[in-house]
C-alpha positions in Angstrom: -13.2 50.8 120.4 -10.6 48.2 120.1 -7.3 49.6 118.7 -4.7 47.9 116.7 -1.3 49.4 117.6 2.0 49.3 115.9 4.7 50.0 118.5 8.1 51.2 117.2 11.1 49.7 119.0 11.9 52.9 121.0 11.6 53.4 124.7 8.5 55.6 124.8 6.4 53.5 122.4 7.6 50.2 123.8 7.1 51.4 127.4 3.5 52.3 126.6 2.9 48.7 125.5 4.3 47.3 128.8 1.8 46.6 131.6 2.7 49.8 133.5 2.5 51.8 130.3 -0.9 50.4 129.4 -2.2 51.5 132.9 -0.9 55.0 132.2 -2.5 55.1 128.7 -5.9 54.3 130.3 -5.5 57.3 132.6 -5.0 59.6 129.6 -8.8 59.5 129.0 -11.6 59.8 131.4 -9.6 60.9 134.4 -8.9 64.2 136.1 -6.7 66.9 134.3 -4.0 66.3 136.9 -3.9 62.6 136.3 -3.8 63.1 132.5 -0.9 65.6 132.8 1.1 63.1 134.9 0.3 60.1 132.7 1.3 62.1 129.6 4.6 63.2 131.2 5.5 59.7 132.4 4.7 58.1 129.0 6.9 60.7 127.2 9.7 60.7 129.7 10.0 57.2 131.4 13.8 57.4 131.6 13.7 60.7 133.4 10.9 59.6 135.7 12.8 56.5 136.8 15.4 58.8 138.3 13.0 61.4 139.7 11.8 61.8 143.3 8.3 62.8 143.9 9.2 66.5 144.5 11.1 66.5 141.2 8.1 65.1 139.3 5.9 67.6 141.1 8.0 70.5 139.9 8.2 69.1 136.3 4.4 68.5 136.0 3.0 71.3 138.2 1.0 68.6 140.1 1.3 68.5 143.9 3.1 65.7 145.7 -0.2 64.7 147.4 -1.9 64.4 144.0 1.0 62.4 142.6 0.6 59.9 145.5 -3.1 59.6 144.7 -2.2 59.2 141.0 0.1 56.3 141.8 -2.7 54.6 143.8 -5.2 55.2 141.0 -2.7 53.5 138.6 -2.7 50.4 140.9 0.4 51.0 143.0 0.8 51.5 146.8 2.5 54.8 146.3 4.9 56.8 144.1 7.9 54.8 145.1 6.3 51.6 143.8 5.2 53.3 140.6 8.8 54.6 140.0 10.2 51.2 140.7 7.8 49.6 138.1 8.9 52.2 135.6 12.6 51.5 136.2 12.1 47.7 136.0 10.2 48.0 132.8 12.8 50.3 131.3 15.6 47.9 132.2 14.3 45.3 129.9 13.3 47.7 127.1 16.5 49.8 127.0 19.1 47.1 127.1 19.4 46.6 123.3 19.5 50.3 122.6 21.4 51.5 125.7 24.6 52.3 123.9 22.7 54.2 121.2 20.8 56.2 123.7 23.9 57.0 125.7 25.5 58.3 122.5 22.6 60.7 122.1 22.4 61.8 125.7 26.2 61.9 126.3 27.6 63.0 122.9 31.3 63.2 122.5 33.0 66.7 122.6 33.4 66.4 118.8 29.9 65.5 117.9 28.3 68.3 115.9 24.6 69.0 115.8 24.5 67.8 112.2 26.1 64.5 113.2 23.6 64.1 116.1 20.7 65.0 113.8 21.7 62.4 111.2 22.2 59.7 113.9 18.8 60.5 115.4 17.1 60.3 112.0 18.7 57.0 111.2 17.8 55.6 114.6 14.1 56.7 114.1 13.9 55.2 110.7 15.5 52.0 111.9 13.1 51.8 114.9 10.1 52.4 112.7 11.1 49.7 110.2 11.8 47.1 112.9 8.5 47.9 114.6 6.2 47.8 111.7 3.4 45.3 112.2 2.1 43.5 109.0 -1.1 42.7 110.9 -1.8 46.3 111.7 -1.0 47.4 108.2 -3.3 44.8 106.8 -6.1 45.9 109.2 -5.6 49.5 108.0 -5.6 48.5 104.4 -8.9 46.6 104.8 -10.4 49.7 106.4 -9.3 51.9 103.5 -10.4 49.3 100.8 -13.9 49.1 102.3 -14.4 52.9 102.6 -16.6 54.8 100.1 -14.4 57.8 100.7 -10.9 58.1 102.2 -9.8 61.4 103.8 -6.1 62.2 104.5 -5.3 65.0 106.9 -2.2 66.7 108.2 -1.5 70.3 109.3 1.8 72.2 109.3 4.8 69.9 109.0 2.5 66.9 108.8 0.8 68.3 105.7 3.8 67.2 103.6 3.5 63.6 104.7 -0.3 63.7 104.2 0.3 65.0 100.6 2.7 62.1 100.0 0.2 59.6 101.3 -2.7 61.1 99.2 -0.5 60.9 96.1 0.3 57.2 96.8 -3.2 56.1 97.7 -5.2 58.1 95.1 -5.0 55.5 92.2 -6.3 52.8 94.5 -9.2 54.5 96.3 -12.6 55.3 94.6 -12.7 58.7 96.3 -9.7 60.3 98.1 -9.8 63.8 99.6 -6.7 65.6 100.9 -8.3 67.6 103.6 -5.6 70.2 103.9 -4.3 70.4 100.4 -4.6 74.2 100.4 -6.4 76.7 102.6 -6.7 76.8 106.4 -8.9 75.1 109.0 -12.1 76.5 107.5 -11.4 75.0 104.1 -10.3 71.7 105.7 -13.6 71.5 107.8 -15.5 72.2 104.6 -13.9 69.3 102.9 -14.6 67.0 105.8 -18.2 68.0 106.3 -19.6 65.1 104.3 -17.6 62.4 106.1 -19.9 59.7 107.3 -20.3 56.0 108.4 -18.0 53.7 106.6 -15.6 56.4 105.5 -12.0 56.5 106.7 -9.8 59.3 107.8 -6.0 59.0 108.0 -4.8 61.8 110.3 -1.0 62.5 110.6 0.4 64.6 113.4 3.8 65.0 115.1 4.9 67.5 117.7 4.1 70.3 117.7 0.6 68.8 117.5 -2.1 70.9 115.7 -5.3 71.2 117.7 -7.2 71.4 114.4 -6.1 67.9 113.5 -7.4 66.6 116.9 -10.7 68.4 116.7 -11.4 67.4 113.1 -10.4 63.8 113.7 -12.8 63.7 116.7 -15.5 65.1 114.4 -14.9 62.4 111.8 -15.1 59.7 114.5 -18.3 61.1 115.9 -19.8 61.0 112.4 -19.1 57.2 112.2 -15.9 57.3 110.2 -12.9 55.0 111.0 -9.9 56.9 112.1 -6.3 55.9 111.4 -3.6 57.9 113.2 0.0 58.1 112.1 1.8 59.8 115.0 4.9 59.5 117.2 3.6 58.2 120.5 0.7 56.6 122.4 0.6 59.8 124.4 -0.2 61.8 121.2 -3.7 63.3 121.4 -4.6 61.6 118.2 -3.9 58.2 119.8 -7.0 58.5 122.0 -9.2 59.1 119.0 -7.9 56.5 116.6 -9.3 53.0 115.8 -5.9 52.1 114.3 -2.6 53.5 115.5 0.7 53.6 113.5 3.6 54.9 115.5 6.9 56.3 114.3 9.4 58.2 116.4 10.0 61.9 115.5 12.5 63.1 118.0 15.3 65.2 116.7 18.0 67.1 118.6 17.6 70.3 116.5 14.3 70.2 114.5 10.9 70.4 116.3 10.2 67.0 114.8 11.6 64.7 112.1 9.3 63.3 109.4 11.8 60.6 108.2 10.2 57.7 110.1 6.6 59.0 109.4 7.5 59.0 105.7 8.7 55.4 106.0 5.3 54.4 107.6 3.5 56.3 104.8 5.4 54.4 102.1 4.8 51.1 103.9 1.1 51.8 104.0 1.0 52.7 100.3 2.9 49.6 99.5 0.6 47.4 101.5 -2.4 49.0 99.8 -0.9 48.4 96.3 -0.2 44.7 96.9 -3.4 43.9 98.6 -5.4 43.4 95.4 -4.4 42.0 92.0 -6.8 44.5 90.4 -4.4 47.2 91.5 -2.0 46.1 88.8 -4.5 47.3 86.2 -4.9 50.6 88.2 -1.2 51.1 88.1 -1.2 50.5 84.3 -3.9 53.1 83.9 -1.9 55.6 85.9 1.2 54.9 83.8 -0.8 55.3 80.5 -2.4 58.6 81.8 1.0 60.2 82.6 3.1 58.5 79.9 3.0 61.5 77.6 4.4 63.7 80.4 7.3 61.4 81.2 10.9 62.1 80.1 12.1 60.0 77.2 15.6 60.5 75.8 14.5 59.5 72.3 11.9 62.3 72.1 13.9 65.0 73.9 14.9 67.8 71.5 18.6 68.0 70.8 20.5 70.5 73.0 21.6 73.6 71.1 25.1 73.3 69.7 27.6 76.1 69.8 29.8 77.3 67.0 32.3 74.7 65.8 35.9 75.4 66.7 38.5 75.0 64.1 41.0 72.2 64.9 44.3 73.5 66.3 47.1 74.0 63.8 50.0 71.7 64.1 
């Protein structure tokens, strides 16, 4: 299936869109387990690989040097040295505009606290996601959702929070929307997804540490004929191989297992694109406001706060 890809302006995502990266992405599916392991490692760590000898990469991946040489030839290079050279050459062009920022992360000053590093990483991820958002990809995803009889939203673990935010935003504008993991575990989620079929759409969200349930259920929906939209952190994500449309947002964080900040930005952008895609959505927004208006805070209807006993004025 042809995939539309939004690539955030960060080395791993941008690297995957370069010619050498695309060759590696192709090796993630339909090749040997060793080739998949090496391709996954290189896509996730291109900066490290550019400085690694073949023995270093062998130790890091658990793949023999001989297998690494065969991998390089399978990827279209004469040997590992030529592959590493291509990685380095690609990175030189990609990393130049963010070199100072990356150095700040990889070589922090003695006074940089984990909190400061975390805040800088989050800001960088959000900025990269915003700069890399593709209006064309968002439009393609919106068309997929608008044409779907039922839209399913799925996220496990940390990603469940982003999935809940997406479901809340899309619900007024979809005839039928189902949050697959709203409560309950995998068994409940599978039950909610059991009626997915041709023409439906599944938006699956997953960041490291990836949930195997998300991958298996997304594959199930795809096999049933549903369109799959993945919101994830990298083209090397297991969801990327399943999706028809791929929205990427970096999630790296120096302390947390993953950051959701950039994922939330992409979720909000998708909801915004959905809202402005059809003038009829104005009426839907009005209906929603009317439905919840009686529950909204109004200063004029708020009961007065209790007043304490009056104090006598001080004597002069």
